[in-house]
C-alpha positions in Angstrom: 0.0 0.5 -31.0 -3.0 -2.6 -30.7 -5.6 -0.7 -28.6 -7.3 -3.3 -26.6 -10.8 -3.5 -24.5 -10.0 -6.0 -21.4 -13.1 -6.9 -19.9 -13.1 -6.7 -16.2 -13.0 -10.0 -15.6 -9.8 -10.3 -17.1 -8.1 -7.2 -15.0 -9.1 -8.9 -12.1 -8.4 -12.2 -12.7 -4.9 -10.8 -13.6 -4.6 -9.3 -10.1 -5.7 -12.2 -8.1 -3.3 -14.5 -10.1 -0.3 -12.7 -11.6 1.2 -15.9 -13.1 -1.9 -17.0 -14.8 -2.8 -16.1 -18.4 -4.8 -12.6 -17.3 -2.0 -11.9 -15.1 0.6 -11.8 -17.7 -2.1 -9.9 -19.8 -2.1 -7.0 -17.2 1.8 -7.5 -16.9 2.0 -7.0 -20.4 -0.1 -3.6 -20.4 2.1 -2.0 -17.5 4.7 -2.7 -20.1 2.9 -0.8 -22.9 2.7 -3.7 -24.9 -0.8 -2.6 -26.3 -3.0 0.6 -25.4 -5.9 -0.2 -22.9 -9.3 0.9 -23.8 -11.7 1.3 -20.8 -15.0 3.0 -20.1 -16.2 4.8 -17.2 -18.5 1.8 -16.7 -15.5 -0.2 -16.9 -13.3 1.5 -14.5 -16.6 1.6 -12.1 -17.1 -1.9 -12.3 -13.3 -3.0 -11.5 -12.9 -0.4 -8.7 -16.3 -1.5 -7.3 -15.4 -5.2 -7.6 -11.9 -4.9 -6.2 -13.7 -3.2 -3.1 -16.6 -5.8 -2.4 -16.8 -8.0 0.3 -16.1 -11.0 -1.9 -13.2 -9.9 -3.7 -11.3 -7.2 -1.2 -9.9 -10.2 1.2 -8.5 -11.9 -1.8 -6.8 -9.0 -3.2 -5.9 -7.4 0.0 -6.0 -4.0 -1.0 -7.1 -1.0 1.3 -9.5 1.3 0.2 -6.2 4.0 -0.9 -4.5 1.1 -2.8 -8.0 0.4 -4.8 -8.0 4.1 -5.3 -4.4 4.3 -6.4 -5.2 1.6 -9.1 -8.0 3.1 -10.3 -6.3 6.3 -10.9 -3.4 4.3 -12.5 -6.0 2.5 -15.2 -7.2 6.1 -15.9 -3.9 7.5 -16.6 -2.4 4.9 -18.6 -5.5 3.8 -20.6 -7.7 5.6 -23.4 -10.9 6.2 -21.3 -14.1 6.5 -23.5 -17.6 7.3 -22.5 -19.5 5.7 -25.4 -22.9 7.2 -26.2 -26.1 4.9 -27.0 -25.2 2.9 -29.8 -27.7 0.7 -31.8 -25.9 -2.9 -31.7 -26.6 -6.3 -31.5 -27.2 -7.0 -27.8 -25.5 -9.9 -26.2 -27.3 -12.7 -24.2 -26.4 -10.7 -21.1 -27.3 -6.6 -20.7 -24.4 -6.3 -18.8 -21.8 -6.7 -21.4 -23.5 -3.9 -23.6 -21.4 -1.5 -22.2 -18.0 -3.4 -23.0 -19.4 -3.6 -26.8 -20.4 0.1 -26.8 -16.7 0.5 -25.5 -15.3 -1.3 -28.7 -17.4 0.4 -30.9 -17.1 3.9 -29.7 -13.2 4.1 -29.1 -12.3 2.3 -32.6 -10.4 -0.3 -30.6 -9.1 -3.4 -32.5 -10.6 -5.9 -29.8 -12.1 -6.9 -26.5 -10.2 -9.4 -24.8 -12.8 -11.4 -22.3 -13.6 -14.7 -20.5 -17.1 -14.1 -20.6 -18.9 -16.9 -22.6 -22.2 -14.6 -23.3 -19.4 -11.9 -25.2 -17.4 -15.0 -26.7 -20.7 -16.0 -28.6 -20.4 -12.6 -30.2 -17.3 -13.3 -31.9 -18.4 -13.7 -35.4 -20.0 -9.8 -35.4 -17.2 -8.4 -33.0 -13.5 -8.9 -32.8 -13.4 -10.7 -29.4 -10.3 -13.1 -28.4 -10.1 -15.3 -25.2 -6.9 -14.3 -22.8 -5.3 -17.4 -24.1 -5.7 -16.3 -27.8 -4.7 -12.6 -27.1 -1.6 -13.7 -25.0 -0.6 -15.8 -28.0 -1.0 -12.6 -30.3 1.4 -10.7 -28.1 
């Protein structure tokens, strides 16, 4: 089964717009069409963003619902905690943990809408959400 690192922007966009491309990817994960790979960093980033003042009103979830979703992510994913890796750093240092998750886990690819990560496609297996949805 394909093992995929979903960047937090894909998960969050999917929750905000279930009918859109990221939403269809989140639905495919829930239907076990691929195995999700995350790190502690990504889990915390997703839960923190969902609970934050900008997104919480849009999602409309209570803190308990956000905690439950974070538990679902953890339970239905391969969660890795990558060690420091010697890798080519992206333009945005916040993207390093995403690349480290890919490398440490041996996942097949990263799916992201982040332009800084997409700029590294020649060195790492990275696809846009639209490309990945076509693959599914």
